[in-house]
N, C-alpha and C positions, 0 to 999 in steps of 0.2 A: 315254645314247645308246650303242648297240652299234657297235663298230668292225668293219670288214671284216677278215677274216683276210689276213695277208700271204702272197702267192703268189710273189713275186719278191723275195728278200731282197737288201739292199744288198750290193754287192761291197766287201768290206773293203779291197781294194787300191785302190779308187777313192774318194777323199775327197769327191767331188761326188755320188756315187751315193746312192740312197735306197731304202727299202722301198716296194714297190708292192702295194697291195691289189687284189683280184680285179677290182673295178669299174674300175680304171685300168690293167689289164694291158697292153692294146694301146698306150696312150699311154706307159706306162713303158718298154716294150720299144723303142719308137721313140726315146724320149728317150735311152735308154742307147746305142743304135746311133749316134745323132748325136754324142753327147758322146764316145764312144770313138773315133769316126772323127776328130773334131777333135783330141782330145788325142793320138791316135796320130800325127798329122801334126806334133805339137809346136806347135800354133797356139793363141793365146788366142781367146776368142770374137770380139773385135774384129778380129783378124787374119784369122780364118776368114771372118767376115762380109764384110770388105773384099775379100779375095782371090776369093771365090766369089759375090759380089754377092747376099748374103742380108741383109736388114735385121737389125742386131744385136739389136734388141728381140725380133724374131720368133725368132731363134736361141735367145736366152735362154729364151723361153717354151717352145719345143720341148724344150730340154735339161732344164728344170726341171719338165717335164710339166704346165705351167700350160695349155698348149694342145696338141692332138694334131697332129703334123706330118702333112700330107696325103700321100697315096700318091706323088704326083709328087716331093715333097720327099725322101721316103725313098729313092726310086729315084735321085734326083740325088746324095744323100749316098753311096749305095753306089757310084756311078760315081766320085765324088770319091775315095773310099777306094781304088779300084783304079788310077785314072789322075789323080792330083792335078795334075800339071804340065800335062797336056793340057787338063783342064777349066779350069784357071786361065788358060791362054792363050786358050781359046775365050771365056771370060767377059770377058776384057779387050778382045776384038775389038769 
């Protein structure tokens, strides 16, 4: 069985990162964005999920590229990355 070429190599500074083949490029880029945003905030998956009201299983699937995060989720994560405290307060309301 022929393997897809790797188009996005794992980030050696990120132990949770992984190589991404062409067929999974979009899913892999979304996974990396979500994982880097969460880890940049210093939160575990469980903490991030609780704080921003995302099911932890869904977050894990997105971060590990088992599922493709939908566009609205990517936009939400980008806003979280810029305004984490404001989003956390809004999510708690």
